[in-house]
PATOR-333479 format. One record per residue: x, y, z of N, C-alpha, C in turn; residue number from 1. Coordinates in Angstrom, 3 decimals. Example, Ala and Ser with C-alpha at 12.3 -4.5 7.8 and 13.67 -1.06 7.14 Angstrom:
REM residues 2
SITE_n_east_n_north_n_up_ca_east_ca_north_ca_up_c_east_c_north_c_up_num
SITE_13.190_-5.690_7.800_12.300_-4.500_7.800_13.200_-3.300_7.800_1
SITE_12.850_-2.250_7.080_13.670_-1.060_7.140_12.900_0.030_7.870_2
END
This chain:
REM residues 77
SITE_n_east_n_north_n_up_ca_east_ca_north_ca_up_c_east_c_north_c_up_num
SITE_-76.787_52.200_-31.657_-76.211_52.715_-32.900_-76.457_54.159_-33.191_1
SITE_-75.521_55.009_-33.512_-75.854_56.393_-33.988_-75.958_56.901_-34.859_2
SITE_-76.773_58.042_-35.301_-77.624_58.147_-36.594_-76.056_59.003_-37.343_3
SITE_-74.716_58.799_-37.127_-73.771_59.470_-37.872_-73.495_58.543_-39.148_4
SITE_-73.937_59.738_-39.900_-73.326_58.945_-41.366_-72.050_58.557_-41.850_5
SITE_-72.236_57.235_-42.491_-71.158_56.087_-42.457_-70.407_56.860_-43.670_6
SITE_-70.707_57.327_-44.735_-70.260_57.951_-45.881_-70.823_59.167_-46.491_7
SITE_-69.726_59.915_-47.086_-69.979_61.228_-47.465_-69.673_61.125_-49.107_8
SITE_-70.692_62.173_-49.895_-70.636_62.188_-51.477_-69.204_63.041_-51.411_9
SITE_-68.351_62.581_-52.489_-67.095_63.499_-52.962_-67.344_65.048_-52.663_10
SITE_-68.537_65.939_-52.971_-68.747_67.365_-52.896_-68.705_67.176_-51.261_11
SITE_-69.757_66.733_-50.460_-69.527_66.856_-48.944_-68.153_66.515_-48.236_12
SITE_-67.416_65.750_-48.296_-65.821_65.209_-48.146_-65.247_66.671_-48.505_13
SITE_-65.287_67.233_-49.543_-64.657_68.272_-50.159_-64.796_69.810_-49.082_14
SITE_-66.318_69.931_-48.644_-66.886_70.418_-47.985_-65.885_70.931_-46.488_15
SITE_-66.542_69.173_-46.078_-65.584_69.439_-44.757_-64.127_69.361_-44.798_16
SITE_-63.585_69.055_-45.581_-62.238_69.330_-45.946_-61.780_70.646_-46.070_17
SITE_-62.322_71.531_-46.472_-62.351_72.767_-46.741_-61.372_73.251_-48.297_18
SITE_-61.326_71.820_-49.046_-60.752_72.040_-50.174_-61.937_71.600_-51.392_19
SITE_-61.617_72.042_-52.598_-62.417_71.560_-53.746_-62.649_70.014_-54.348_20
SITE_-63.612_70.169_-54.732_-63.934_68.906_-55.162_-63.228_67.782_-56.147_21
SITE_-62.366_68.757_-56.869_-61.533_68.366_-57.856_-60.172_67.939_-56.878_22
SITE_-59.970_68.452_-55.822_-58.738_68.070_-55.321_-59.036_66.755_-54.587_23
SITE_-60.092_66.485_-53.876_-60.836_65.476_-53.512_-60.423_63.898_-54.633_24
SITE_-61.103_64.081_-55.872_-61.207_63.407_-56.732_-59.471_63.079_-56.693_25
SITE_-58.958_64.133_-56.796_-57.355_63.777_-57.395_-56.594_62.832_-56.592_26
SITE_-56.696_63.170_-55.013_-56.297_62.351_-53.749_-57.114_60.742_-54.298_27
SITE_-58.176_60.815_-54.446_-58.728_59.387_-54.556_-58.111_58.635_-55.630_28
SITE_-57.792_59.605_-57.083_-57.286_58.799_-57.652_-55.809_58.217_-57.778_29
SITE_-55.176_59.318_-56.678_-53.767_59.132_-56.258_-53.735_57.919_-55.411_30
SITE_-54.880_57.432_-54.997_-54.832_56.139_-53.593_-54.709_56.988_-52.257_31
SITE_-54.629_58.472_-52.483_-54.495_58.792_-50.821_-55.722_58.903_-49.961_32
SITE_-56.961_58.929_-50.761_-58.342_58.491_-50.129_-58.829_57.606_-50.761_33
SITE_-59.455_56.224_-50.073_-59.689_55.650_-50.308_-61.731_55.794_-50.769_34
SITE_-62.168_55.316_-51.868_-63.803_55.533_-51.763_-64.249_54.339_-52.376_35
SITE_-65.475_54.792_-52.206_-66.379_53.519_-52.551_-67.580_54.084_-53.686_36
SITE_-67.450_52.993_-54.936_-68.438_53.514_-56.004_-69.492_52.558_-55.796_37
SITE_-70.825_53.419_-56.132_-72.189_52.610_-55.722_-73.312_52.960_-56.756_38
SITE_-73.298_52.460_-57.786_-73.938_53.137_-59.142_-73.100_54.085_-59.599_39
SITE_-73.259_55.217_-59.851_-72.907_56.329_-60.328_-72.214_57.249_-59.099_40
SITE_-72.273_56.906_-57.855_-71.852_57.903_-57.006_-70.621_57.236_-56.080_41
SITE_-69.722_58.254_-56.002_-68.434_57.777_-55.416_-68.802_58.410_-53.862_42
SITE_-68.768_57.817_-53.147_-68.445_57.933_-51.409_-67.181_57.810_-50.934_43
SITE_-67.229_58.398_-49.858_-65.825_58.457_-48.966_-66.399_57.916_-47.514_44
SITE_-65.816_56.882_-47.306_-66.169_56.482_-45.968_-65.658_57.458_-45.078_45
SITE_-66.569_57.457_-43.344_-66.185_58.385_-42.615_-65.075_57.380_-41.905_46
SITE_-64.713_56.363_-42.154_-63.908_55.495_-41.165_-62.612_55.639_-42.244_47
SITE_-62.772_55.824_-43.349_-61.498_56.214_-44.181_-61.011_57.874_-43.598_48
SITE_-61.772_58.701_-43.473_-61.222_60.122_-43.456_-60.508_59.746_-41.839_49
SITE_-61.297_58.854_-40.868_-60.653_58.954_-39.827_-59.360_58.207_-39.384_50
SITE_-59.376_57.062_-40.286_-57.873_56.515_-40.558_-57.177_57.515_-41.232_51
SITE_-57.027_58.124_-42.083_-56.126_58.811_-42.743_-55.535_60.165_-41.425_52
SITE_-56.679_60.386_-40.651_-55.843_61.391_-39.859_-55.548_60.774_-38.572_53
SITE_-55.639_59.868_-38.511_-55.464_59.019_-37.088_-56.300_59.291_-36.199_54
SITE_-57.435_59.696_-36.193_-58.321_59.608_-35.053_-59.105_58.368_-34.750_55
SITE_-59.578_58.372_-33.585_-59.937_56.914_-33.101_-61.641_57.082_-33.786_56
SITE_-62.106_56.243_-33.874_-63.792_56.193_-34.585_-64.401_56.724_-33.301_57
SITE_-65.465_57.453_-33.856_-66.179_58.395_-32.638_-65.773_59.363_-31.930_58
SITE_-64.759_59.784_-32.417_-64.151_60.910_-31.484_-64.890_62.379_-31.779_59
SITE_-64.847_62.675_-31.349_-65.557_64.163_-30.892_-65.477_64.647_-32.431_60
SITE_-66.507_65.827_-32.883_-66.603_66.319_-33.898_-65.479_67.554_-34.255_61
SITE_-65.330_68.054_-33.151_-64.003_69.151_-33.123_-62.655_68.730_-33.587_62
SITE_-62.210_67.716_-32.692_-61.078_67.000_-33.541_-60.949_66.269_-34.612_63
SITE_-61.881_66.116_-35.263_-61.954_65.305_-36.378_-62.122_66.850_-37.643_64
SITE_-62.828_67.630_-37.175_-62.609_68.826_-38.066_-61.370_69.522_-38.196_65
SITE_-60.791_69.520_-36.911_-59.070_69.886_-36.746_-58.025_69.152_-37.682_66
SITE_-58.511_67.738_-37.527_-57.509_66.777_-38.319_-58.028_66.891_-40.001_67
SITE_-58.861_66.955_-39.835_-59.336_67.153_-41.747_-59.028_68.898_-42.077_68
SITE_-58.847_69.932_-41.236_-58.282_71.068_-41.935_-56.726_70.795_-41.612_69
SITE_-55.777_70.039_-41.265_-54.568_69.788_-41.319_-54.600_68.822_-42.630_70
SITE_-55.156_67.820_-42.881_-55.320_67.020_-44.136_-55.428_67.947_-45.445_71
SITE_-56.644_68.968_-45.229_-56.816_69.914_-46.248_-55.598_70.745_-46.656_72
SITE_-54.865_70.866_-46.094_-53.768_72.025_-45.423_-52.568_71.129_-46.497_73
SITE_-52.404_69.881_-46.301_-51.108_68.713_-46.426_-51.739_68.601_-47.940_74
SITE_-52.538_68.536_-48.419_-53.375_68.262_-49.912_-53.063_69.679_-51.088_75
SITE_-52.859_70.772_-50.223_-52.202_71.697_-51.066_-54.011_72.932_-51.191_76
SITE_-54.781_72.358_-50.630_-56.036_73.188_-50.582_-55.940_74.827_-49.728_77
END
């Protein structure tokens, strides 16, 4: 098993996507991004980002980063 994080906080997901935190919350509220609430923390699973972006799990980081930037552009960031 790798040390890869399985989920990101909303702020972390926003930083990775290159968009604002509010844009991520809005996408979650619209059902475009699935998230998990644990107590008071909302988490975005890595697998959800991979599903959204159409990349295979364990894809290299550069490929995921490029796909996340495309998603950010599509979300209007």
